[in-house]
N, C-alpha and C positions, 0 to 999 in steps of 0.2 A: 298282328301289331296294335299296338296302341298310341293315341295320338295324344298329345297334351292340349289338344283343342277341344274345349266342350263341345258336343255335339248334343244339338236339340231334340226335344222329339219330335217336335212338328216342322212343319215346310210347304213353301207356297208352291201351286202345282198347277197344272192343267188335267183335268182331268174327264174323260168322255165316258158317258153309261151307255148311249145308243150311237147306232150311226145317223148321217143325216148334215144340214150344213153346218155353216160356222155358230149357229145357236147352240150346237153340242158341246161345244169346249167352256167347260164349267172353269171360273180360276176360282182356286180353294188354297186357304190360306193355313188349312188346320191338317194335310196329309202327313201321316207318320215319315219319318226320316228313314228309309231303308237301314238294313242292316247289313252288311256284305255276308257273302256264301260264300260257300267254295270256290276257286277261283276270281273271286271279286276285289275290287280298290273302292272305295267310297270318296267321290268327288264331288267336291263342293263347286257348283259350277258357275264360272263368270259370263260364260259366251255360249248359247243355245244355236245348233244349228235350224233352218227351216228347210225343207225338202217336198219337191213337188207329192213325192211319195206319200206323207204325211196325210196330204188331203184323200189320196186313195184308200187309207184304214180310215179314214174322220167319216167317208161316205158309204163306204163297205164294199168297195170295188175291188178292194185286197180284203177278205176276211181275217179277221182278226177276234181274239175274246177280248169280252166287255166286262167290267169298266176297264178303262185302260190308260196311260198316259204315251204320248205320243213320242216322239224325237229320237232320231237316230244318230245323234252326236251333240259334243260340245267340250269346250276345253276349259281349264277350271286346274284345281290344287285340292292333291292327295290327303284325305283327313285322317284314312285308317282304311285298312284293307283287313282279310281273312287270311291267315297261316298258311292256307295251301295257294295264295295265287302266285302265280308265273307268269311274265318274269315279276320280280320283289320292287316293288316302288317304298319310298319314303314319303312321309307326312312331309307338306310342303313342295313336294314335287310339282311342277309345272307341265302340265300333260293334256292333250286330246284324245278325246275316245270315240268310239263305233262301238254301237249296240242299242239301246232302247230306252224309255222312259226319262228321257231327255228332257221333256219342257216341266221341269224342276227345279227347287233350288240344290238337290242332293241328288244324285245318281250309283247305283251299286253297279258299278260296269268292268265289264269283263277284261280283266288283264291282259288276257291275250291280244284285245281290241285296244289295248291303252298302248298309247306312245310318250315318252317326253319330249317335249318342244323346246327346238334348239334355240341357242340365245339370239338366234339371226333372225329368229319370225315372232311376230309379235303374236299374242293369245286370241285376236279376231280372228287374223291371215290363218292362222291356224285350224281353228274352228269352221271356217270358212271354205279351208282348203280341202280340209280331210275327206271328206267323201267323196263332194263333186269331183275336184282335182284330180281325186284318187281314181274315180270313175272314166275321167277324159282320159288319164295316162293309160289304166290297163286296157281302154278301147284301142287304144292306139297303138299300142303292143301285143296286145293277144288277138281281140277279136281282130284284128287286123294289122299285122305288120307294118307300119307307115316308113317307107323309104325315102328319102330324099329326092325331090323331082315328082314325088306321086300326085296328081290331082285327086283332091278329096271333098265332098259335098257335105258340109255340117247344116242341119235344121236346128232354128230358134238359137243362132248364135247370141243372140243378145243375153240368152237365159243362164243361168248358172253352170250348166255342164256345158253348154254351148260355147260360152264364153273360154273356158279353160281349154277345150279344146285347140278353138282357133289360135289360143297361145304357146300351146303345146306342139301343133301342126309346122307351127313358121320356127319354133325351136329346132323343131326336126327338116326342116329345108322343103316342106311341102308346100304345095298350091291348094289354097284352101278357096273353096265356092260356099260360099255362106247363105242362108237365106234368115230375113227376122219380120216380123208382123209388120212395122210402121216405118213410114221414113223416119219419125224419131229415132230408129233405133241404129240406122246405118251406119253411123259416124263412129258408135260405139263398137260395131264387129269390126270396123276395118281399123280400130286402135288395137283389138285385139289380136290382128293380123291376119283377117282376111284379104286377100287379094278384090276377089268381085265380092259384092253383097247384092242380093236379090230379094226385092221387097213381094212378101205374097200377098195375093191378089194383084196384082201389077203385073210381073214380071213371067211371063211362061220358062217355068224353072227347067223343063226338059230342053227344051230350043235352047236357051242361056248356057247350059251343060256343054250339049252337043258344041255350040260356037266354040266355047272355050275350051276345050277338047279337040278339036278337031274332028266331031264327029266320034270319037270314039269312048268318050261315057268317063265317068271318075272311076278311079281303081278302089274306091269305097265311099261308102253312104254313112254317115252316122246320124239316124233317125230317132230323136227323145220323143217325138209326136204320136205316131202310131198310125191308129186306123185310117186317117183324113190323108196321109202321104206317103202310104206304105207301095200303092201301086205306080206313084210317081216315081219314088227313090228307086225302086227298081229297076225302071226303064231309065234310071241313068248312070246306073252302075254298068261300066265297063266288061266287055270277055274276062271274063275269068277274075270279076271284080269282086267285091265283098257287099253286103247289105246288112249292116248292125242296125236292130231295131231293138232299142233299150230303154224306149219309155210308152206311155199310154196318155200322153195330154190330151188328146183327141177320142181315146178311146182303144180300146183294145183291137189288136189286128184280128179280123174276120180268118177263117179256115182257109187256105188256098191250095190248088193243085199243086205238089211238087214238079210234076211235068214244066211248069214255067220256068223252072231254072235252066232248063236243057239248052235254051234260047243262045243262052253264054255262057253256061257252066258258069254260073256266077253260085255264090254260096250266100243263105241269109243264117244269121245267127239272133238269139234271143240271149243275151248275154247278162249277167248281174253282179255288180262288183264282188260281191261277199263270195262269187266261186272262183274268184282270181286271188283274193288273199286269205283261202280257206286257212294254211297255215302259219304258223309265225315267222317263219322265214319268210313267206311271200308279202306278209304284211310289213315286216319291217323294210324289206326290200324296197317296195313300190313309195312308201311312208318317205323312208328317207332319201328316194332320187327325187320324190317330187317337194322334199324339203329343199335339195341342193339347187335344184332348177329354179323354184322362189327365189332364193340365195343369190344364185351366180346370174341365170336371165333373167331377175328381176320380173316375174311372171307376176300380175295384180290379181289380188284375191277377188277385187270389186263388187265390195259387201253395198248391196244397194239401199239399206237401212237398217239401223238395230232398234227393235222395239220394245217398249217396256213388256214382261211377260203377260201383263193383263190385258193388254193390247193384243193377242194374240188371234182374235178373229180377222182383225182389221189386218194384219200379217198375211193369210189364208184369201182374205177377199181380194188382197193386192195381188198374191201370187195366181189367182185363178181367173183374175180381170187383166191376168196380162199388160199391168202396170208395171213391173217393177224389171229391172235390168240388173243382172247379178243376184248376190248372194243375200238371202232374209236371215239377221240374228237374232235373237232376242235374250236380254238382260232378267234374271231374278229380280 
């Protein structure tokens, strides 16, 4: 499909050539604009999402080939597409996509993980929702099917995924116990739907969980923190409950004996979003479900700040320094 829009040869973007701190994030103005290959659409990115996983690829916690352009999602406008792209999109379509190389003005995005944004949803809200909101939604549907009346523990509830979890759990009629990193983040967690908010380092989390659940524990723990909280989270799980460890903010969870689970017949998962939305049917189902919930249940995308692309190092420092509440976006 040819676009009537003149496509430039070069673009702005963030390139990393080696692993390290924020100093490896190089702002470039002469990167080549990608050409869409088989199954791809060329999108001019208007809003670019930042996720904690980006820092894993930057530091080398998650290995990836360098040089690399980070970024797992963006919202923008379709400019061009390869003739094999399925589903098909037209130039001018307002879309949000998931994939890679998002820290740039243009991305050749996978058509299979690109979807039109409904008129009821703004582009920044769609960008803020697509990865973190879908992560939260699939956790509550697939990692543990949350039912009305369930008690659930959400860690880091003032963060991106944590905030979505609290909102979605409230819509589902669950009772949410949330943890946050400081007193200043308590109000945000409560606004998102948490009934009980505990402050890390101040409240005894296991003791408070048992107090609020009559000693039973929670049906599910959604833990994006990782190493530092794994044992504690497992202690909070009820008999036949689920511990979903979906992130490594404090480092990777070390090996543990599987026999530890027999005390409660507990289940432990290490889920990732992309394995829940592998097919086009799954992706469309969950994306459209999320968009519908955003419109009808007034879910808040909670955008913390929108940074200029050239300020990516400041954004990463803010994220890693726990200075943020909600989603971080960038504009080229």
